[in-house]
NUGUVEX-927737 format. One line per field, with one value per residue (C-alpha): residue in three letters; residue number from 0; y, x, z. Coordinates in nm, 4 decimals. Layout:
residu = [ala | ...]
num = [NUM | ...]
north = [Y | ...]
east = [X | ...]
up = [Z | ...]
END
This chain:
residu = [met | arg | ile | his | asn | ile | phe | thr | ser | ser | thr | ala | arg | cys | ala | ala | leu | ala | ile | ala | ala | thr | thr | met | leu | thr | gly | cys | ser | ala | glu | ser | gly | thr | ala | val | pro | ala | glu | pro | asp | ile | arg | gly | phe | glu | ile | gly | ser | tyr | pro | thr | thr | pro | leu | asp | leu | arg | trp | glu | tyr | asn | pro | thr | leu | leu | asp | gly | val | glu | leu | ala | ile | met | arg | leu | ser | asp | asn | val | val | asn | gly | ile | glu | val | asp | pro | lys | leu | lys | tyr | asn | arg | gly | ala | lys | glu | phe | gly | asp | ala | asp | ala | ala | thr | glu | leu | leu | ala | asp | val | asn | arg | pro | val | leu | glu | arg | his | asn | phe | met | phe | gly | leu | gly | ile | thr | ser | ala | asp | arg | ala | lys | pro | ala | asp | lys | ser | leu | gly | glu | thr | ser | ile | thr | ile | gly | ala | leu | gln | phe | pro | asp | asp | lys | thr | ala | glu | ser | ala | ala | arg | asp | leu | asp | arg | thr | asp | leu | glu | val | ala | pro | asp | gln | asn | lys | pro | val | thr | leu | lys | asn | tyr | pro | asn | ala | his | ser | his | trp | arg | pro | gly | val | pro | thr | leu | gly | thr | thr | met | ala | val | gly | ser | tyr | val | ile | thr | met | leu | ile | thr | trp | pro | ser | pro | asp | leu | asp | ala | leu | thr | met | leu | ala | glu | lys | thr | tyr | ala | ala | gln | val | pro | leu | leu | glu | gln | leu | ala | pro | leu | ser | lys | arg | glu | ile | ala | ala | leu | pro | phe | asp | pro | glu | ser | met | phe | gln | arg | thr | leu | thr | ser | glu | ser | phe | phe | phe | ser | pro | arg | val | gly | ala | val | ala | val | his | thr | pro | arg | gly | ile | leu | his | trp | val | ser | glu | pro | ala | glu | lys | gln | lys | asp | met | glu | asp | ser | gly | thr | asp | ser | ile | ala | ile | ala | asp | asp | thr | tyr | leu | tyr | arg | thr | arg | asp | ala | glu | ser | ala | ala | thr | phe | ala | asp | thr | arg | leu | ala | ser | ser | arg | trp | thr | pro | ile | asp | ala | pro | lys | asp | val | pro | gly | val | arg | cys | gly | glu | asp | ser | thr | arg | ser | asp | ser | asp | lys | lys | phe | val | cys | ile | val | gln | tyr | gly | arg | tyr | val | ala | gln | val | gln | ser | gly | gln | pro | val | asp | val | lys | gln | arg | ala | ala | ala | gln | tyr | ala | leu | leu | ala | asn | ser | gln | tyr | gln]
num = [0 | 1 | 2 | 3 | 4 | 5 | 6 | 7 | 8 | 9 | 10 | 11 | 12 | 13 | 14 | 15 | 16 | 17 | 18 | 19 | 20 | 21 | 22 | 23 | 24 | 25 | 26 | 27 | 28 | 29 | 30 | 31 | 32 | 33 | 34 | 35 | 36 | 37 | 38 | 39 | 40 | 41 | 42 | 43 | 44 | 45 | 46 | 47 | 48 | 49 | 50 | 51 | 52 | 53 | 54 | 55 | 56 | 57 | 58 | 59 | 60 | 61 | 62 | 63 | 64 | 65 | 66 | 67 | 68 | 69 | 70 | 71 | 72 | 73 | 74 | 75 | 76 | 77 | 78 | 79 | 80 | 81 | 82 | 83 | 84 | 85 | 86 | 87 | 88 | 89 | 90 | 91 | 92 | 93 | 94 | 95 | 96 | 97 | 98 | 99 | 100 | 101 | 102 | 103 | 104 | 105 | 106 | 107 | 108 | 109 | 110 | 111 | 112 | 113 | 114 | 115 | 116 | 117 | 118 | 119 | 120 | 121 | 122 | 123 | 124 | 125 | 126 | 127 | 128 | 129 | 130 | 131 | 132 | 133 | 134 | 135 | 136 | 137 | 138 | 139 | 140 | 141 | 142 | 143 | 144 | 145 | 146 | 147 | 148 | 149 | 150 | 151 | 152 | 153 | 154 | 155 | 156 | 157 | 158 | 159 | 160 | 161 | 162 | 163 | 164 | 165 | 166 | 167 | 168 | 169 | 170 | 171 | 172 | 173 | 174 | 175 | 176 | 177 | 178 | 179 | 180 | 181 | 182 | 183 | 184 | 185 | 186 | 187 | 188 | 189 | 190 | 191 | 192 | 193 | 194 | 195 | 196 | 197 | 198 | 199 | 200 | 201 | 202 | 203 | 204 | 205 | 206 | 207 | 208 | 209 | 210 | 211 | 212 | 213 | 214 | 215 | 216 | 217 | 218 | 219 | 220 | 221 | 222 | 223 | 224 | 225 | 226 | 227 | 228 | 229 | 230 | 231 | 232 | 233 | 234 | 235 | 236 | 237 | 238 | 239 | 240 | 241 | 242 | 243 | 244 | 245 | 246 | 247 | 248 | 249 | 250 | 251 | 252 | 253 | 254 | 255 | 256 | 257 | 258 | 259 | 260 | 261 | 262 | 263 | 264 | 265 | 266 | 267 | 268 | 269 | 270 | 271 | 272 | 273 | 274 | 275 | 276 | 277 | 278 | 279 | 280 | 281 | 282 | 283 | 284 | 285 | 286 | 287 | 288 | 289 | 290 | 291 | 292 | 293 | 294 | 295 | 296 | 297 | 298 | 299 | 300 | 301 | 302 | 303 | 304 | 305 | 306 | 307 | 308 | 309 | 310 | 311 | 312 | 313 | 314 | 315 | 316 | 317 | 318 | 319 | 320 | 321 | 322 | 323 | 324 | 325 | 326 | 327 | 328 | 329 | 330 | 331 | 332 | 333 | 334 | 335 | 336 | 337 | 338 | 339 | 340 | 341 | 342 | 343 | 344 | 345 | 346 | 347 | 348 | 349 | 350 | 351 | 352 | 353 | 354 | 355 | 356 | 357 | 358 | 359 | 360 | 361 | 362 | 363 | 364 | 365 | 366 | 367 | 368 | 369 | 370 | 371 | 372 | 373 | 374 | 375 | 376 | 377 | 378 | 379 | 380 | 381 | 382 | 383 | 384 | 385 | 386 | 387 | 388 | 389 | 390 | 391 | 392 | 393 | 394 | 395 | 396 | 397 | 398 | 399 | 400 | 401 | 402 | 403 | 404]
north = [15.8501 | 15.6409 | 15.3520 | 15.3729 | 15.1480 | 14.9145 | 14.9062 | 14.6838 | 14.5226 | 12.1165 | 11.9778 | 11.6919 | 11.3990 | 11.1483 | 10.8215 | 10.6204 | 10.8521 | 10.8563 | 10.4766 | 10.4477 | 10.6905 | 10.5168 | 10.1535 | 9.9780 | 9.8488 | 9.5610 | 9.3444 | 9.1954 | 9.1725 | 8.8248 | 8.9113 | 8.8470 | 9.1261 | 9.4153 | 9.5383 | 9.8495 | 10.1284 | 10.2091 | 10.5378 | 10.7218 | 10.7201 | 11.0719 | 11.0395 | 11.1068 | 11.4271 | 11.7510 | 11.9596 | 12.2063 | 12.3015 | 12.2724 | 12.0631 | 11.7501 | 11.6535 | 11.7360 | 12.0531 | 11.8884 | 11.6877 | 11.9953 | 12.2821 | 12.3476 | 12.6197 | 12.8392 | 13.0595 | 13.4266 | 13.6499 | 13.8188 | 13.4785 | 13.4007 | 13.7173 | 13.6322 | 13.2893 | 13.4417 | 13.6715 | 13.3830 | 13.2006 | 13.5146 | 13.5634 | 13.2131 | 13.3547 | 13.6953 | 13.7052 | 13.7486 | 14.0020 | 13.7415 | 13.5769 | 13.8887 | 13.9701 | 13.8052 | 14.1436 | 14.2265 | 14.0057 | 14.2251 | 14.2167 | 14.5287 | 14.3964 | 14.2593 | 14.3985 | 14.2502 | 14.4667 | 14.3578 | 14.6833 | 15.0126 | 15.1963 | 14.9418 | 14.9467 | 15.3180 | 15.2015 | 15.0874 | 15.3335 | 15.7038 | 15.8365 | 15.9784 | 15.6171 | 15.5181 | 15.6242 | 15.4283 | 15.1125 | 15.1680 | 15.2445 | 14.9167 | 14.7037 | 14.6079 | 14.2810 | 14.2095 | 14.2302 | 14.2021 | 14.4446 | 14.3650 | 14.5514 | 14.4130 | 14.5964 | 14.5676 | 14.6906 | 14.6315 | 14.9915 | 15.2839 | 15.4422 | 15.8063 | 15.9842 | 16.0618 | 15.6972 | 15.5747 | 15.2180 | 14.9487 | 14.8332 | 14.7049 | 14.7437 | 14.5123 | 14.5193 | 14.2298 | 14.3221 | 14.1213 | 14.2667 | 14.1056 | 14.0217 | 14.0822 | 14.3796 | 14.5599 | 14.4851 | 14.6304 | 14.9507 | 14.9752 | 14.9379 | 15.2205 | 15.4456 | 15.3873 | 15.5032 | 15.8025 | 15.9212 | 15.9224 | 16.0740 | 16.3574 | 16.4541 | 16.6445 | 16.6352 | 16.8967 | 16.6827 | 16.3189 | 16.1638 | 15.8467 | 15.5620 | 15.2590 | 14.9231 | 14.7500 | 14.3964 | 14.4893 | 14.7330 | 14.6883 | 14.8163 | 15.1699 | 15.3446 | 15.6876 | 15.8538 | 16.1950 | 16.2949 | 16.3500 | 16.1297 | 15.7707 | 15.5963 | 15.4431 | 15.3646 | 15.0915 | 14.9107 | 14.6254 | 14.3916 | 14.0085 | 13.8636 | 13.9660 | 14.0820 | 14.4153 | 14.4264 | 14.7699 | 14.8511 | 15.1191 | 15.0620 | 15.2492 | 15.2804 | 15.4527 | 15.7246 | 15.8661 | 15.6174 | 15.5484 | 15.2545 | 15.0853 | 15.1539 | 15.0083 | 14.7055 | 14.6235 | 14.6808 | 14.4347 | 14.1852 | 14.2058 | 14.1599 | 13.8543 | 13.6897 | 13.7993 | 13.7630 | 13.3818 | 13.3395 | 13.5265 | 13.3567 | 13.0266 | 13.1476 | 13.1296 | 13.4428 | 13.3983 | 13.5042 | 13.6233 | 13.2860 | 13.0996 | 13.3254 | 13.2380 | 12.8615 | 12.8471 | 12.5611 | 12.6498 | 12.3746 | 12.1474 | 12.0112 | 11.9361 | 12.1641 | 12.3589 | 12.0203 | 11.9572 | 12.3077 | 12.3780 | 12.6632 | 12.7452 | 12.5905 | 12.9273 | 13.0311 | 13.1385 | 13.0056 | 13.2874 | 13.3111 | 13.6096 | 13.6530 | 13.6241 | 13.5371 | 13.2518 | 13.1168 | 12.8256 | 12.9167 | 12.7676 | 12.8545 | 13.1509 | 13.2920 | 13.2545 | 13.4305 | 13.7597 | 13.7794 | 13.6873 | 13.9883 | 13.8104 | 13.5237 | 13.3878 | 13.1380 | 13.0148 | 12.9743 | 12.7464 | 12.5471 | 12.4937 | 12.3965 | 12.1520 | 11.9827 | 11.9801 | 12.1908 | 12.2426 | 12.3790 | 12.6008 | 12.6791 | 12.9639 | 13.0029 | 13.1376 | 13.1912 | 12.8244 | 12.7415 | 12.4025 | 12.2921 | 11.9927 | 11.8489 | 11.5831 | 11.2913 | 11.2221 | 11.2382 | 11.5844 | 11.6958 | 11.6035 | 11.7977 | 12.0962 | 12.0833 | 12.1096 | 12.4471 | 12.6087 | 12.6995 | 12.7146 | 13.0874 | 13.1926 | 13.3936 | 13.0773 | 12.9333 | 12.5726 | 12.5007 | 12.1628 | 12.0055 | 11.8623 | 11.5247 | 11.2112 | 11.3823 | 11.2681 | 11.4835 | 11.8164 | 12.0822 | 12.4171 | 12.7462 | 13.0888 | 13.3893 | 13.5957 | 13.9104 | 13.9395 | 14.0780 | 14.0742 | 13.8956 | 13.6396 | 13.4703 | 13.4596 | 13.0741 | 12.8448 | 12.4717 | 12.2713 | 11.9534 | 11.6958 | 11.4146 | 11.2200 | 11.4673 | 11.7570 | 12.0201 | 12.2581 | 12.5699 | 12.6754 | 13.0038 | 13.1521 | 13.4043 | 13.1398 | 12.8237 | 12.6062 | 12.7141 | 12.6564 | 12.3016 | 12.2344 | 12.3651 | 12.1412 | 11.8322 | 11.9144 | 11.9728 | 11.6402 | 11.4708 | 11.6559 | 11.5401 | 11.1831 | 11.2010 | 11.3417 | 11.0408 | 10.9358 | 11.2184]
east = [10.6759 | 10.7729 | 10.5391 | 10.1597 | 9.9302 | 9.7375 | 9.3666 | 9.1863 | 9.1702 | 8.3235 | 8.0183 | 8.1730 | 8.2381 | 8.5312 | 8.3482 | 8.6444 | 8.6761 | 8.3014 | 8.2820 | 8.5860 | 8.4431 | 8.1040 | 8.2164 | 8.0508 | 8.3246 | 8.1669 | 8.3291 | 8.6386 | 8.8220 | 8.9454 | 8.8269 | 8.4499 | 8.2142 | 8.4360 | 8.2675 | 8.4143 | 8.1460 | 8.0467 | 8.0912 | 7.7675 | 7.6653 | 7.7761 | 7.6106 | 7.2785 | 7.3820 | 7.2058 | 7.5022 | 7.3477 | 7.6035 | 7.9115 | 8.2076 | 8.3104 | 8.6059 | 8.9473 | 9.0988 | 9.3966 | 9.1619 | 8.9760 | 9.2192 | 9.5857 | 9.8004 | 9.9855 | 10.2106 | 10.2768 | 10.5265 | 10.2386 | 10.1173 | 10.4721 | 10.4939 | 10.1665 | 10.2902 | 10.6195 | 10.4272 | 10.2085 | 10.5378 | 10.6628 | 10.3497 | 10.3951 | 10.7217 | 10.5886 | 10.5178 | 10.1631 | 10.1113 | 10.0104 | 10.3498 | 10.5132 | 10.2775 | 9.9375 | 9.7840 | 9.8359 | 9.5327 | 9.3673 | 9.4825 | 9.3981 | 9.4870 | 9.7495 | 9.8595 | 10.0851 | 10.3293 | 10.4328 | 10.6222 | 10.7452 | 10.4248 | 10.2184 | 10.4761 | 10.3977 | 10.0797 | 10.3279 | 10.6083 | 10.5933 | 10.6026 | 10.9501 | 11.0707 | 10.9500 | 11.2834 | 11.4710 | 11.2766 | 11.3156 | 11.6856 | 11.7471 | 11.5279 | 11.2678 | 11.1056 | 10.7942 | 10.6774 | 10.3998 | 10.2880 | 10.0702 | 9.9350 | 9.8498 | 9.7252 | 9.5816 | 9.2355 | 9.0282 | 9.0158 | 9.2508 | 9.2186 | 9.1421 | 9.4772 | 9.4007 | 9.3848 | 9.6763 | 9.7356 | 10.0001 | 10.0480 | 10.3156 | 10.3190 | 10.5667 | 10.6850 | 10.8977 | 11.0500 | 11.2749 | 11.5616 | 11.7919 | 12.0776 | 12.2152 | 12.4203 | 12.1347 | 11.9099 | 12.1574 | 12.1870 | 11.8091 | 11.7561 | 12.0002 | 11.8544 | 11.4951 | 11.5635 | 11.7758 | 11.5187 | 11.2475 | 11.4579 | 11.5587 | 11.1890 | 11.2240 | 11.5905 | 11.5426 | 11.2810 | 11.3602 | 11.6422 | 11.8345 | 11.7869 | 12.0149 | 11.8621 | 12.1039 | 12.0230 | 12.0075 | 12.2944 | 12.2576 | 11.9027 | 11.8467 | 11.6027 | 11.4694 | 11.1786 | 11.0465 | 11.0643 | 10.7202 | 10.5508 | 10.4634 | 10.6106 | 10.9442 | 11.0431 | 11.3126 | 11.4551 | 11.6953 | 11.8349 | 11.8195 | 12.0016 | 11.8215 | 11.5154 | 11.4459 | 11.2303 | 11.0744 | 10.8551 | 10.6430 | 10.6059 | 10.3349 | 10.2911 | 10.0227 | 10.2655 | 10.6031 | 10.8133 | 11.1290 | 11.2296 | 10.8949 | 10.9178 | 11.2647 | 11.1661 | 10.8699 | 11.0773 | 11.3500 | 11.0776 | 10.9396 | 11.2732 | 11.3316 | 11.0233 | 11.0563 | 11.4281 | 11.4490 | 11.1510 | 11.3183 | 11.6544 | 11.4829 | 11.3351 | 11.5683 | 11.5248 | 11.4101 | 11.5613 | 11.3275 | 11.3685 | 11.2652 | 10.9677 | 10.8427 | 10.8904 | 10.7110 | 10.4635 | 10.0957 | 9.9541 | 10.2342 | 10.0152 | 9.7091 | 9.4956 | 9.3293 | 9.2536 | 9.0113 | 8.8710 | 8.5272 | 8.4633 | 8.2051 | 8.2649 | 8.3675 | 8.5981 | 8.9441 | 9.2272 | 9.4699 | 9.6856 | 9.5989 | 9.7295 | 9.4482 | 9.1824 | 9.3051 | 9.5819 | 9.7288 | 9.8775 | 10.0299 | 9.8395 | 10.0691 | 10.0021 | 9.6239 | 9.6046 | 9.7072 | 9.3643 | 9.1807 | 9.0649 | 9.0905 | 9.3368 | 9.3983 | 9.1195 | 9.1627 | 9.5306 | 9.4600 | 9.2017 | 9.4484 | 9.7298 | 9.5127 | 9.3995 | 9.7454 | 9.6257 | 9.9203 | 9.7731 | 9.4785 | 9.3408 | 9.1147 | 8.9315 | 8.5800 | 8.4903 | 8.5665 | 8.8217 | 8.9822 | 9.1854 | 9.4124 | 9.4399 | 9.6508 | 9.3996 | 9.0222 | 8.9726 | 9.1407 | 8.9334 | 8.6173 | 8.7181 | 8.8249 | 8.4869 | 8.3077 | 8.4704 | 8.3695 | 8.0040 | 8.0351 | 7.9703 | 7.6260 | 7.5710 | 7.5122 | 7.1594 | 7.1553 | 6.9812 | 6.9178 | 7.2251 | 7.2055 | 7.0174 | 7.2221 | 7.5610 | 7.7475 | 7.9666 | 7.8018 | 7.6559 | 7.5131 | 7.4224 | 7.2737 | 7.4660 | 7.2240 | 7.4383 | 7.4261 | 7.1035 | 7.2053 | 7.5273 | 7.6650 | 7.8149 | 7.5050 | 7.4778 | 7.7649 | 7.8129 | 8.1080 | 8.2146 | 8.4436 | 8.5978 | 8.8878 | 9.1534 | 8.9978 | 8.7518 | 8.5891 | 8.3788 | 8.1497 | 7.9462 | 7.6492 | 7.3681 | 7.1113 | 7.0372 | 6.9626 | 7.2896 | 7.5013 | 7.3660 | 7.4524 | 7.7992 | 7.8474 | 7.7262 | 7.9546 | 8.2523 | 8.2063 | 8.1880 | 8.4995 | 8.6896 | 8.5687 | 8.6833 | 9.0237 | 9.1432 | 9.3752 | 9.6125]
up = [14.3945 | 14.0852 | 14.1321 | 14.1153 | 14.3082 | 14.0729 | 14.1461 | 13.9369 | 13.8728 | 11.8544 | 11.8943 | 11.6858 | 11.9070 | 11.9124 | 11.9126 | 12.0454 | 12.3418 | 12.4143 | 12.4066 | 12.6296 | 12.8858 | 12.8946 | 12.9044 | 13.1981 | 13.4250 | 13.5979 | 13.8563 | 13.6986 | 14.0245 | 14.1294 | 14.4812 | 14.5237 | 14.6171 | 14.4881 | 14.1672 | 14.0281 | 13.9852 | 13.6283 | 13.4536 | 13.3661 | 13.0028 | 12.9033 | 12.5662 | 12.7276 | 12.9033 | 12.8252 | 12.7065 | 12.4634 | 12.1930 | 12.4155 | 12.3007 | 12.4894 | 12.2666 | 12.4202 | 12.2709 | 12.1057 | 11.8835 | 11.7470 | 11.7616 | 11.6829 | 11.8573 | 11.6155 | 11.8286 | 11.7783 | 11.9498 | 12.1410 | 12.2597 | 12.3733 | 12.5770 | 12.7439 | 12.8293 | 12.9607 | 13.1920 | 13.3216 | 13.4028 | 13.5768 | 13.7719 | 13.9342 | 14.0766 | 14.2000 | 14.5721 | 14.7215 | 14.9867 | 15.2372 | 15.1852 | 15.3052 | 15.5965 | 15.6779 | 15.7225 | 15.3543 | 15.2835 | 15.0133 | 14.6587 | 14.4567 | 14.1124 | 13.8884 | 13.5492 | 13.2795 | 13.0858 | 12.7333 | 12.6471 | 12.7886 | 12.7255 | 12.9242 | 13.2051 | 13.2718 | 13.4409 | 13.7118 | 13.6665 | 13.6027 | 13.2496 | 13.3056 | 13.3181 | 12.9699 | 12.8069 | 13.0625 | 12.9860 | 12.6086 | 12.6348 | 12.8314 | 12.6010 | 12.8649 | 12.7668 | 12.9848 | 13.3485 | 13.6014 | 13.8665 | 14.1763 | 14.4804 | 14.8131 | 15.1149 | 15.4612 | 15.3503 | 15.0409 | 14.9170 | 14.9531 | 15.2949 | 15.3644 | 15.3910 | 15.7623 | 15.8358 | 15.6353 | 15.5202 | 15.4782 | 15.1144 | 14.8810 | 14.5101 | 14.3366 | 13.9744 | 13.8318 | 13.5099 | 13.2758 | 13.0760 | 12.8237 | 13.0650 | 13.4108 | 13.3191 | 13.1474 | 13.4460 | 13.6909 | 13.4814 | 13.4392 | 13.8196 | 13.8894 | 13.6189 | 13.7237 | 14.0729 | 13.9720 | 13.7185 | 13.9809 | 14.2529 | 14.0226 | 13.9634 | 14.2939 | 14.3902 | 14.6610 | 14.8429 | 14.7668 | 14.9728 | 14.9121 | 15.1550 | 15.2186 | 15.3042 | 15.5483 | 15.4292 | 15.0588 | 14.9919 | 14.6103 | 14.6181 | 14.4966 | 14.7273 | 14.8193 | 15.0028 | 15.0662 | 15.4413 | 15.5711 | 15.3085 | 15.4210 | 15.1173 | 15.0105 | 14.6497 | 14.5988 | 14.2965 | 14.2735 | 13.9977 | 14.0557 | 13.7626 | 13.4469 | 13.6478 | 13.8223 | 14.1220 | 14.1718 | 14.4695 | 14.6381 | 15.0154 | 15.1984 | 15.5748 | 15.7821 | 15.8862 | 15.7507 | 15.9631 | 15.7690 | 16.0013 | 15.9359 | 15.5658 | 15.5271 | 15.7484 | 15.5197 | 15.2140 | 15.3353 | 15.4325 | 15.0857 | 14.9213 | 15.1422 | 15.0045 | 14.6461 | 14.5654 | 14.6011 | 14.3688 | 14.0952 | 14.1576 | 14.0835 | 13.7494 | 13.4540 | 13.2292 | 12.8785 | 12.5469 | 12.2631 | 12.0947 | 12.4074 | 12.4551 | 12.1005 | 12.1820 | 12.5134 | 12.5259 | 12.5204 | 12.7409 | 12.8858 | 13.1662 | 12.9429 | 13.1469 | 12.8661 | 12.7042 | 12.9941 | 13.0391 | 12.9021 | 12.6697 | 12.4040 | 12.0593 | 11.9129 | 12.1926 | 12.0713 | 12.2704 | 12.2650 | 12.5891 | 12.8000 | 13.1524 | 13.4094 | 13.1530 | 12.9263 | 13.1391 | 13.3304 | 13.6733 | 13.9807 | 14.3098 | 14.3687 | 14.0212 | 14.0325 | 14.3743 | 14.2117 | 14.0646 | 14.3911 | 14.5892 | 14.9289 | 14.8721 | 15.2305 | 15.2362 | 14.8796 | 14.9401 | 15.2385 | 15.0392 | 14.7599 | 14.9934 | 15.1950 | 14.8615 | 14.7028 | 14.4145 | 14.1780 | 13.8555 | 13.7657 | 13.4249 | 13.3285 | 12.9929 | 12.9043 | 13.2615 | 13.3493 | 13.6253 | 13.6365 | 13.9464 | 13.9556 | 14.3057 | 14.4732 | 14.4252 | 14.3970 | 14.7730 | 14.7958 | 14.4915 | 14.6715 | 14.9809 | 14.7699 | 14.5803 | 14.9187 | 14.9862 | 14.6596 | 14.7368 | 15.1127 | 15.1569 | 15.2794 | 14.9673 | 14.7742 | 14.7482 | 14.6298 | 14.2965 | 14.1265 | 13.9612 | 13.6052 | 13.5807 | 13.6051 | 13.6271 | 13.9418 | 14.1564 | 14.0641 | 14.2911 | 14.1801 | 14.3441 | 14.2785 | 14.4053 | 14.6107 | 14.5983 | 14.2129 | 14.0697 | 13.6993 | 13.6093 | 13.3693 | 13.6793 | 13.8914 | 13.8629 | 13.9290 | 13.9156 | 14.0685 | 13.8899 | 14.0323 | 13.8235 | 13.9638 | 14.0838 | 13.8875 | 14.0112 | 13.7635 | 13.8233 | 13.5470 | 13.5438 | 13.3631 | 13.3877 | 13.3162 | 13.5282 | 13.2247 | 13.0622 | 13.3684 | 13.4018 | 13.0394 | 13.0995 | 13.4043 | 13.2100 | 12.9254 | 13.1596 | 13.3201 | 12.9799 | 12.8681 | 13.1747 | 13.1110 | 12.7493 | 12.8537 | 13.0522 | 12.7762 | 12.8763]
END
C-alpha cells in the first residue's frame, strides 16, 4: 500500500529578578494570624553551572525558514488526532515523524508519490501511527492500526488535486490487484484496497490539507476497514477544519514562544534553542501525546490537572496546569510507577521529589526530579544524581525568576 507504518520512533544572574524572587513576604494582611509564607532564598541553591535567568533576558530568537517550518509542524501536530481519540484500543503510539519536504514525506508515502508531492508544491506535514499493540504483530495474529498523514498544500484546489493524484498513483502500482473503494459517509475520499490483504488506503482533501491514511485490520474484512477509516475521518476532519492553513510568509513569521514556556524551561547554558518537533517544542496535550508510547494514562492526568501547554527542551519537560493545586496533584502522578526508587531531593528546595529508574542500567535519564512551582510542573533528567539535583534546584530558581511574565 501507499502508506508505511512509522515505527519510531547564562550563569549571569538578573539581580532585580533574584531579589524579587527571594523577598520575604511576611504578614502584611490586615487580618491577624494570616502571614503569607516566604519564598526560599534561591541564591543559596546548589545549581552548578545551570542558568536561572529567563530565556528572553539572555537569548534572542532570529527566525529562519527552517525554524518556521518546524513551528508550523508543531502547530499542525496539535490538530492531528491521537489513536485513543479514534478508538480506546488503539492505545499504543509507534512514533511520529515530521515532513518538511517531499523527500522526507516518502517516509510516509511510497517513492512513486514523490513527483506528485513536488508537482503540487507540498509544504509540510506530520505522520503518526497508533495500534492495539506496542509492536507489529506476527502476520498470523494480525493487528488493528491506523497511520495518519496530515499534509498542507498551498490552497484548496491544489490539495484536492493532490489527494486524487496520490491515490491514483498508488492504485496504479498494481492496477490488476488494487480495487477502488467508496466510503459512504465520505464520498470525496479517494480509497482503495487489495482483496485478501487486510489494509485500506484512503486520501481526502480538507481545505488546503490532505489527510492520507493506511488502515489495518486483523483480517481482510472490507466492512471493518471502511468502518475504521470513517471513524478516523470523523475524529480528524474537524480538527483540520479548525486550523487555518499557512502561507510561506506566515510560516516565516510564526512566534517562537507566545506562551512564554521556553522562558521557564531549564536547559544547559550552551543549549541552542532552535525549534525541532518533538525535541525543542511547545505543544498542547494532544500534540505531546504523539511522542508518548502509551498515552492513555498521561492524557487522563493532563486532563484532570487542566494542563494546556507543554514545553520540551534539553530533556526538560515543563507542564502548565490549571492552578497550583492542580499542579501539586499532577506532580504526584509523575513518579508513581513502581519502577521509581525515591532518592534525596536537593537541599532546601521545596516542592521537589526525585527518583531513580530501576529499569535503566546506563542512561542519561536514569535519575529524574519533579519540580512544582505555582501552576507549573517540570521534569528534569540526568544520568547522575548530583547533576539531576542541580538541575532541579536551577529549574525551581528559574520558575521563581520568571514570575514577571
